[in-house]
C-alpha positions in Angstrom: 15.8 -173.2 -3.2 17.8 -174.7 -6.1 21.5 -174.0 -7.0 22.6 -174.8 -10.5 25.9 -174.2 -12.2 26.5 -172.6 -15.6 26.1 -176.0 -17.4 22.6 -176.4 -15.9 23.5 -179.0 -13.4 21.9 -178.9 -9.9 24.6 -178.4 -7.2 22.2 -178.1 -4.3 18.5 -178.4 -3.4 17.0 -177.7 0.0 14.3 -179.8 1.6 11.4 -177.7 0.3 12.8 -177.9 -3.3 13.1 -181.7 -3.1 9.5 -181.9 -1.9 8.4 -179.8 -4.8 10.7 -181.5 -7.4 11.1 -185.2 -6.6 14.1 -185.6 -9.0 16.0 -182.6 -7.7 19.4 -183.7 -6.4 23.0 -182.7 -6.8 24.4 -183.8 -10.2 21.0 -184.0 -11.9 20.4 -181.8 -14.8 18.0 -178.9 -14.0 16.0 -179.7 -17.2 15.4 -183.2 -15.9 14.2 -182.1 -12.4 12.6 -178.7 -12.8 9.7 -177.6 -15.0 10.7 -176.4 -18.5 10.0 -172.7 -17.8 12.6 -172.7 -15.1 15.2 -174.6 -17.1 14.7 -172.2 -20.1 15.2 -169.2 -17.8 18.4 -170.6 -16.4 19.7 -171.5 -19.9 19.0 -167.9 -21.2 20.9 -166.5 -18.2 24.0 -168.5 -18.8 24.3 -167.3 -22.4 25.7 -164.0 -21.2 29.3 -163.4 -20.4 28.8 -162.7 -16.8 25.4 -164.4 -16.3 23.6 -161.1 -15.6 20.6 -162.2 -17.6 20.0 -165.0 -15.2 19.0 -162.5 -12.5 15.6 -161.8 -14.2 12.6 -163.0 -12.2 10.3 -165.5 -14.0 6.9 -167.0 -13.3 5.5 -170.4 -14.0 3.3 -173.2 -12.7 4.1 -176.4 -10.9 1.0 -178.6 -10.9 -1.9 -176.4 -10.0 0.2 -173.9 -8.2 2.0 -170.8 -9.5 5.5 -169.8 -8.4 7.8 -166.8 -8.8 11.4 -167.7 -9.3 13.9 -165.1 -8.1 17.6 -165.7 -9.3 20.7 -164.6 -7.5 24.3 -165.0 -8.8 27.1 -166.6 -6.9 30.8 -166.8 -7.3 31.9 -169.3 -9.9 28.9 -168.7 -12.2 26.3 -170.6 -10.1 22.8 -169.3 -9.9 20.5 -169.6 -6.8 16.9 -169.9 -7.6 14.5 -168.9 -4.8 11.0 -170.2 -5.6 8.0 -168.5 -3.9 4.5 -169.9 -4.0 2.3 -166.9 -5.1 -0.8 -168.9 -6.1 -3.1 -167.2 -3.6 -1.7 -163.8 -4.2 -2.1 -164.1 -7.9 -5.6 -165.5 -7.5 -6.5 -162.6 -5.3 -5.0 -160.1 -7.7 -6.9 -161.7 -10.6 -10.1 -161.7 -8.6 -9.6 -158.1 -7.8 -9.0 -157.2 -11.4 -12.1 -159.1 -12.5 -14.2 -157.4 -9.8 -12.9 -154.0 -10.8 -13.6 -154.7 -14.5 -17.1 -155.9 -13.6 -17.8 -152.9 -11.4 -16.6 -150.6 -14.2 -18.8 -152.5 -16.7 -21.9 -152.3 -14.5 -21.4 -148.6 -14.0 -21.0 -148.0 -17.7 -24.0 -150.2 -18.4 -26.2 -148.4 -15.9 -25.3 -145.1 -17.5 -26.0 -146.3 -21.0 -29.3 -148.0 -19.9 -30.6 -145.0 -18.0 -29.6 -142.6 -20.8 -33.0 -143.2 -22.5 -36.5 -143.8 -21.3 -37.4 -145.5 -24.6 -38.2 -149.2 -24.1 -37.0 -150.3 -27.5 -33.7 -148.7 -27.0 -33.3 -150.2 -23.5 -34.0 -153.7 -25.0 -31.3 -153.2 -27.7 -28.7 -151.8 -25.2 -29.4 -154.8 -22.9 -29.0 -157.4 -25.7 -25.8 -155.7 -27.1 -24.1 -155.4 -23.8 -24.9 -158.9 -22.7 -23.7 -160.4 -26.0 -20.5 -158.3 -25.8 -19.5 -158.9 -22.2 -21.4 -162.0 -20.9 -22.0 -164.4 -23.7 -21.6 -165.1 -27.5 -25.2 -164.1 -28.1 -28.2 -162.7 -26.1 -31.9 -162.3 -26.4 -34.2 -159.9 -24.5 -37.8 -160.9 -24.4 -40.5 -158.7 -22.9 -44.2 -159.5 -22.0 -46.5 -159.8 -25.0 -48.1 -157.0 -26.9 -51.3 -158.7 -28.0 -50.3 -162.2 -28.8 -46.7 -161.6 -29.7 -43.6 -161.1 -27.6 -41.2 -158.2 -28.6 -37.7 -159.7 -28.9 -34.3 -158.1 -29.3 -31.5 -160.4 -30.4 -27.7 -159.7 -30.6 -25.3 -162.2 -32.1 -21.5 -162.3 -32.2 -21.4 -159.7 -34.9 -23.0 -157.1 -32.6 -26.0 -156.5 -35.0 -29.4 -156.1 -33.3 -32.4 -157.9 -34.7 -35.8 -156.7 -33.6 -38.7 -159.2 -33.9 -42.2 -159.8 -32.6 -42.6 -163.6 -32.1 -45.7 -165.7 -31.3 -43.9 -168.0 -28.9 -45.1 -170.1 -26.0 -43.0 -169.2 -22.9 -43.9 -172.5 -21.2 -41.9 -174.4 -23.9 -38.6 -172.9 -22.5 -37.9 -173.9 -18.9 -37.8 -170.9 -16.7 -38.9 -168.4 -19.3 -42.5 -168.1 -18.2 -41.4 -167.5 -14.6 -38.8 -165.0 -15.6 -41.4 -163.0 -17.6 -43.6 -162.7 -14.5 -41.0 -160.2 -13.3 -41.5 -160.3 -9.5 -40.4 -161.9 -7.4 -37.2 -162.5 -9.3 -36.5 -166.1 -10.1 -33.1 -167.8 -10.0 -31.4 -168.4 -13.3 -32.4 -171.6 -15.2 -30.0 -173.7 -17.2 -31.4 -175.2 -20.4 -30.2 -178.2 -22.3 -29.1 -176.6 -25.7 -30.3 -179.7 -27.5 -33.8 -178.9 -26.5 -33.8 -175.2 -27.2 -36.3 -174.0 -29.9 -35.0 -172.6 -33.1 -35.9 -169.0 -32.2 -33.4 -169.2 -29.3 -30.6 -171.2 -31.0 -30.1 -169.0 -34.0 -28.3 -170.1 -37.2 -24.7 -169.0 -37.3 -24.0 -169.7 -33.7 -22.9 -173.2 -34.3 -23.2 -175.8 -31.6 -24.3 -174.4 -28.2 -22.5 -175.3 -25.1 -24.4 -173.3 -22.5 -27.8 -171.6 -22.4 -29.2 -169.8 -19.4 -32.4 -167.8 -18.7 -32.5 -165.1 -16.1 -35.2 -162.6 -15.2 -35.1 -158.9 -15.7 -36.7 -157.8 -12.4 -38.7 -154.6 -12.7 -40.2 -152.1 -10.2 -43.4 -154.1 -9.5 -44.1 -154.7 -13.1 -42.8 -157.4 -15.5 -39.7 -156.2 -17.3 -38.8 -159.3 -19.3 -36.3 -162.0 -19.5 -32.6 -162.3 -20.6 -31.3 -165.4 -22.4 -27.5 -165.9 -22.7 -26.0 -168.3 -25.2 -22.4 -169.6 -25.4 -20.9 -171.8 -28.1 -19.7 -175.3 -27.3 -16.1 -174.2 -28.1 -16.2 -171.5 -25.4 -16.1 -171.8 -21.6 -19.2 -172.6 -19.7 -20.7 -170.1 -17.2 -19.0 -170.2 -13.8 -20.8 -169.5 -10.6 -19.3 -166.1 -10.4 -20.3 -165.2 -13.9 -23.9 -166.3 -13.2 -24.0 -164.0 -10.2 -22.5 -161.2 -12.3 -25.1 -161.8 -15.0 -27.9 -161.4 -12.5 -26.4 -158.2 -11.2 -26.4 -156.9 -14.8 -30.0 -158.2 -15.3 -31.2 -156.3 -12.2 -29.9 -153.0 -13.7 -31.3 -153.7 -17.1 -34.6 -154.7 -15.6 -34.8 -151.5 -13.6 -34.1 -149.4 -16.7 -36.6 -151.3 -18.9 -39.2 -151.1 -16.1 -38.7 -147.4 -15.8 -39.0 -147.0 -19.6 -42.2 -149.1 -19.7 -43.8 -147.1 -16.9 -42.7 -143.8 -18.6 -44.3 -145.0 -21.9 -47.5 -145.9 -20.2 -47.7 -142.7 -18.2 -46.8 -140.7 -21.4 -49.7 -142.4 -23.2 -52.1 -141.6 -20.4 -50.9 -138.1 -20.2 -51.2 -137.6 -23.9 -54.7 -138.9 -23.9 -55.7 -136.5 -21.0 -53.8 -133.7 -22.6 -55.8 -133.9 -25.8 -58.9 -133.3 -23.7 -57.3 -130.3 -22.0 -55.8 -128.6 -25.0 -57.7 -125.8 -26.7 -59.8 -127.0 -29.6 -59.3 -126.3 -33.2 -61.4 -123.2 -34.2 -63.6 -123.5 -37.3 -65.7 -120.9 -39.0 -69.3 -120.9 -37.8 -72.2 -120.4 -40.2 -71.8 -116.8 -41.5 -69.2 -115.9 -38.9 -65.4 -115.9 -38.9 -63.5 -117.0 -35.8 -59.8 -117.1 -34.8 -58.2 -117.9 -31.4 -54.7 -118.0 -29.9 -53.5 -119.5 -26.7 -50.1 -119.3 -24.9 -49.5 -120.9 -21.5 -47.4 -119.2 -18.9 -44.5 -121.7 -19.0 -42.5 -122.1 -22.2 -42.4 -125.9 -21.6 -46.1 -126.2 -20.8 -49.0 -127.0 -23.2 -51.9 -126.3 -20.9 -52.8 -123.8 -18.2 -55.6 -122.0 -16.6 -56.9 -120.0 -19.6 -59.2 -121.8 -22.0 -61.7 -121.2 -24.8 -64.4 -123.4 -26.5 -66.6 -123.1 -29.5 -69.9 -124.9 -29.7 -71.5 -124.5 -33.1 -75.3 -124.3 -33.1 -77.7 -125.9 -35.6 -78.3 -124.1 -38.9 -79.9 -120.8 -38.2 -79.4 -121.1 -34.4 -77.0 -119.4 -32.0 -73.5 -120.8 -31.5 -71.8 -120.5 -28.1 -68.3 -119.2 -27.7 -66.7 -119.4 -24.2 -63.5 -117.8 -22.9 -62.4 -118.3 -19.4 -59.5 -117.9 -16.9 -59.2 -120.2 -13.9 -57.5 -118.9 -10.8 -53.9 -120.4 -10.9 -51.8 -121.8 -13.6 -50.1 -125.0 -14.7 -51.4 -128.5 -14.7 -53.5 -128.0 -11.5 -55.4 -125.2 -13.1 -55.7 -127.1 -16.3 -57.5 -130.0 -14.5 -60.1 -127.6 -13.2 -60.3 -126.1 -16.7 -61.2 -129.6 -18.0 -63.9 -129.9 -15.4 -65.4 -126.6 -16.3 -65.3 -127.3 -20.0 -67.0 -130.7 -19.5 -69.7 -129.1 -17.3 -70.4 -126.4 -20.0 -70.6 -129.1 -22.6 -73.3 -130.8 -20.6 -75.2 -127.5 -20.2 -75.3 -126.8 -23.9 -79.1 -127.6 -24.1 -79.7 -124.5 -22.0 -77.0 -122.3 -23.6 -79.6 -119.8 -24.6 -80.1 -118.8 -20.9 -76.6 -117.5 -19.9 -77.7 -116.8 -16.3 -79.0 -120.3 -15.8 -75.7 -121.8 -17.3 -73.6 -119.7 -14.9 -75.7 -120.5 -11.9 -75.4 -124.2 -12.5 -71.7 -124.0 -13.2 -71.3 -121.9 -10.0 -73.1 -124.7 -8.0 -70.8 -127.4 -9.5 -67.6 -125.5 -8.5 -68.9 -124.6 -5.0 -69.8 -128.3 -4.5 -66.3 -129.5 -5.3 -63.2 -129.9 -3.1 -61.2 -127.1 -4.7 -61.2 -123.5 -3.6 -60.5 -122.0 -7.0 -62.7 -119.8 -9.0 -63.0 -118.8 -12.7 -63.8 -115.7 -14.7 -65.8 -116.2 -17.8 -67.4 -114.5 -20.8 -70.2 -116.3 -22.7 -70.8 -115.2 -26.3 -73.9 -116.4 -28.1 -73.3 -115.7 -31.8 -75.7 -115.7 -34.8 -75.9 -114.4 -38.3 -78.7 -111.9 -38.8 -78.8 -110.7 -42.4 -75.6 -109.0 -43.3 -74.6 -108.5 -39.7 -73.4 -110.7 -36.8 -75.2 -110.4 -33.5 -73.4 -111.4 -30.3 -75.0 -111.7 -26.8 -72.3 -111.3 -24.2 -72.4 -112.2 -20.5 -69.3 -111.5 -18.4 -68.6 -113.1 -15.1 -65.8 -111.2 -13.5 -63.9 -111.1 -16.8 -62.2 -108.3 -18.6 -64.7 -106.5 -20.9 -64.7 -107.5 -24.6 -63.6 -105.0 -27.1 -65.3 -104.3 -30.4 -63.2 -103.0 -33.3 -65.4 -101.0 -35.7 -64.7 -100.6 -39.4 -63.7 -96.9 -38.9 -61.1 -97.9 -36.2 -63.2 -97.0 -33.2 -62.7 -99.4 -30.3 -65.6 -99.9 -27.9 -65.7 -101.6 -24.5 -68.6 -103.9 -23.9 -69.6 -103.6 -20.3 -71.2 -106.8 -19.0 -70.4 -106.9 -15.3 -70.9 -110.1 -13.3 -69.5 -111.9 -10.3 -66.8 -114.6 -10.3 -67.9 -118.2 -10.7 -67.1 -120.5 -7.9 -66.6 -117.8 -5.2 -70.1 -116.8 -4.0 -73.3 -118.6 -3.4 -75.3 -116.1 -5.5 -74.1 -114.7 -8.8 -74.9 -111.5 -10.6 -74.7 -111.2 -14.4 -75.8 -108.6 -17.0 -76.1 -109.8 -20.6 -75.4 -107.3 -23.3 -76.0 -107.5 -27.1 -73.7 -106.0 -29.7 -74.0 -106.1 -33.5 -71.1 -106.3 -35.9 -71.2 -104.9 -39.4 -69.1 -106.6 -42.2 -65.4 -106.4 -41.4 -65.9 -105.6 -37.7 -64.6 -107.8 -34.9 -65.4 -108.5 -31.2 -62.3 -109.5 -29.3 -62.5 -111.7 -26.2 -59.3 -111.9 -24.1 -57.9 -112.9 -20.7 -56.0 -110.7 -18.3 -52.8 -112.4 -19.3 -52.8 -109.8 -22.2 -53.6 -106.7 -20.3 -51.5 -107.6 -17.2 -48.5 -108.6 -19.2 -45.6 -106.9 -17.4 -42.6 -105.6 -19.3 -42.0 -102.6 -21.6 -38.9 -100.4 -21.6 -38.4 -100.5 -17.9 -39.5 -104.1 -17.4 -42.2 -103.5 -14.8 -45.1 -101.7 -16.6 -48.4 -103.4 -17.4 -49.4 -103.6 -21.1 -52.9 -102.4 -20.0 -56.3 -102.1 -21.6 -55.7 -98.6 -22.9 -52.5 -99.6 -24.8 -54.5 -102.6 -26.2 -57.3 -100.3 -27.4 -54.8 -98.0 -29.1 -53.2 -100.9 -30.9 -56.6 -102.3 -31.9 -57.5 -99.0 -33.5 -54.9 -99.7 -36.2 -56.3 -103.2 -36.8 -59.6 -102.1 -38.3 -60.7 -104.4 -41.1 -58.1 -107.1 -40.3 -59.2 -110.7 -40.7 -59.7 -112.3 -37.3 -56.7 -114.6 -37.8 -54.4 -111.6 -38.3 -56.0 -109.6 -35.4 -55.7 -112.5 -32.9 -52.1 -113.1 -34.0 -51.3 -109.4 -33.7 -52.7 -109.1 -30.1 -50.7 -112.1 -28.9 -47.6 -110.9 -30.6 -47.9 -107.4 -29.1 -48.3 -108.9 -25.5 -45.4 -111.3 -26.1 -43.1 -108.5 -27.3 -44.1 -106.3 -24.4 -43.1 -109.1 -21.9 -39.9 -110.0 -23.8 -38.1 -112.8 -21.9 -39.8 -112.1 -18.6 -42.5 -114.0 -16.8 -46.1 -113.8 -18.1 -49.5 -115.3 -17.2 -51.5 -117.5 -19.5 -52.7 -115.7 -22.5 -55.8 -116.4 -24.6 -57.7 -114.4 -27.2 -60.7 -115.1 -29.4 -61.7 -112.9 -32.3 -65.3 -113.1 -33.7 -65.8 -111.2 -37.0 -68.6 -110.5 -39.4 -67.4 -111.5 -42.9 -66.6 -108.6 -45.2 -68.8 -109.9 -48.0 -71.0 -112.7 -49.2 -70.2 -114.8 -52.2 -72.7 -114.5 -55.0 -73.0 -116.6 -58.2 -72.8 -114.9 -61.6 -76.0 -114.2 -63.5 -77.7 -117.4 -64.5 -75.5 -119.5 -62.1 -72.6 -119.5 -64.5 -69.1 -118.0 -64.2 -66.8 -117.6 -61.2 -69.1 -115.1 -59.4 -67.9 -112.1 -57.3 -67.7 -110.8 -53.8 -69.9 -107.9 -52.7 -69.3 -105.4 -49.9 
């Protein structure tokens, strides 16, 4: 406690005040005994008429301690200053503020890092956040792609620079270990004077601190984070180093997830290309078209499939349409197995029964309990007509659309494939005149449920009536028409996988003009 009069002269100092201020004694000027901040506060208070301003609390330091000075007026214009040591309280409050700020930052950083599963974006976000909140500049380095390491650098201006550098991690202490990813290594301090140029970028000036910390991933190397501070800034404290490692753990987890997602997406894409229906090209003297729609709007593959295997010139080509029991990716996997098996059986494609028997044995010998319905169509051009040998295996009967609008069912009864030890099949041959089409389809078309009341099947009879109006249509238009009709019937409701293949005899053959000159003409 100190008591000073209006002129700023100490009138009384208790024992604690004399221990704190060695010169404090009655008759000594407050400015000579107390720190300047307290003397100024006392002087400001005495400028008023009644000294009311002197009653404002002030804060200041004495040595390494902080104090709160509480004034109280007395009769005669004296002011009593009560000084309270609040060093520990202020340190705790500052530590709490910093901790809250760091927790808020880590939460925001986690949200931003996890908002994307793109590795490049995660690298850029990590570098930008680190340069903004942890250092003057930051680099994110990931394991090499080939012989070069992808790097994201962010400087004081916040601009991101993406590079692929041929660097030797062993030249930077701790970098090689950090790039190993797991187990996470402690941060390594580097002498800025020994840092290579690709770390100490131009424009940063003299470096005061440089630290390398790992970005730990989920069992895979995620990368390393390099933090750089200028020599005119503060060095990293122990608490800041721990905080940087907490941030690095979150960034490493996000980058690891992005890398795994990218790898899985690449594998999935490669496998998906094998499962997707093939592009349909015209066969020799035959026109083809196909359409496929999986049951789920977000799916690309399912249990329905088709394949076209062109034959050598003058020989039969094989068209396959099938429907695996089930839907989604699990059914698509079995679809891939069936298509691969049929590809291997192409040398004996002329014997439908033998092909189906061997495929039946393959499916019965597997672990799955699923079966498949199939229709095999061996197609060849014969003069001006197209001949098709059809063999069904538990599949909906193909429909032939004649030139006059007549629609014929092709009955080729057979047993399911993959359900019984012995199969039964009954090959049937049909001939198509120019402009006529044979339609192969799966039950996703005829069993599409919808209509005015929402629960009626589209059905084969409705399909046949619609096809009667499609006489003479090119196969592309006919296949599109069938799928569109089924989709409109379903509306927004659930539907099974849908697949259609249209095989047509061309309406005419292109002939050259007389003598081989001129544009030529089409004949019917």
